C-alpha positions in Angstrom: -93.1 -22.5 -58.6 -90.6 -24.7 -60.4 -87.0 -24.7 -59.6 -84.5 -23.3 -62.1 -81.8 -25.5 -60.6 -80.6 -28.8 -62.1 -81.8 -31.8 -60.2 -78.3 -32.4 -58.8 -78.0 -28.8 -57.5 -81.5 -28.9 -56.1 -80.5 -32.1 -54.2 -77.5 -30.3 -52.8 -79.6 -27.4 -51.7 -82.1 -29.8 -50.1 -79.3 -31.6 -48.2 -77.9 -28.3 -47.0 -81.3 -27.1 -45.7 -82.0 -30.4 -44.0 -78.9 -30.2 -41.9 -79.6 -29.9 -38.2 -78.0 -26.4 -37.8 -80.5 -25.0 -40.3 -83.6 -26.4 -38.5 -83.9 -23.9 -35.8 -87.4 -23.3 -34.5 -88.1 -19.6 -34.3 -90.9 -18.0 -32.3 -93.6 -16.4 -34.5 -93.1 -12.8 -35.6 -95.0 -10.4 -33.4 -95.7 -7.2 -35.2 -97.5 -5.5 -32.4 -94.6 -6.1 -30.0 -92.3 -4.4 -32.6 -94.6 -1.5 -32.9 -94.8 -1.1 -29.2 -91.0 -1.2 -28.8 -90.6 1.3 -31.6 -93.2 3.7 -30.1 -91.5 3.5 -26.7 -88.1 4.2 -28.2 -89.3 7.2 -30.2 -91.1 8.7 -27.2 -88.1 8.1 -25.0 -85.7 9.7 -27.5 -88.1 12.7 -27.9 -88.3 13.2 -24.1 -84.5 12.9 -23.8 -84.0 15.5 -26.6 -86.4 17.9 -24.8 -84.5 17.4 -21.5 -81.2 18.0 -23.2 -82.5 21.1 -24.9 -83.7 22.6 -21.6 -80.3 22.0 -20.1 -78.6 23.8 -22.9 -81.0 26.8 -23.2 
């Protein structure tokens, strides 16, 4: 894909992205971990809501 920026602007963007503060190594995205955490949160909130409903009724 070609850039729509002028060469000068593209150079500024490249310099900005090459700065040390923008070169953070991130761990790989783990979709299964996210699904596991979401499942746990949904189950925990469901159990909490059932517990609260038994206290009220």
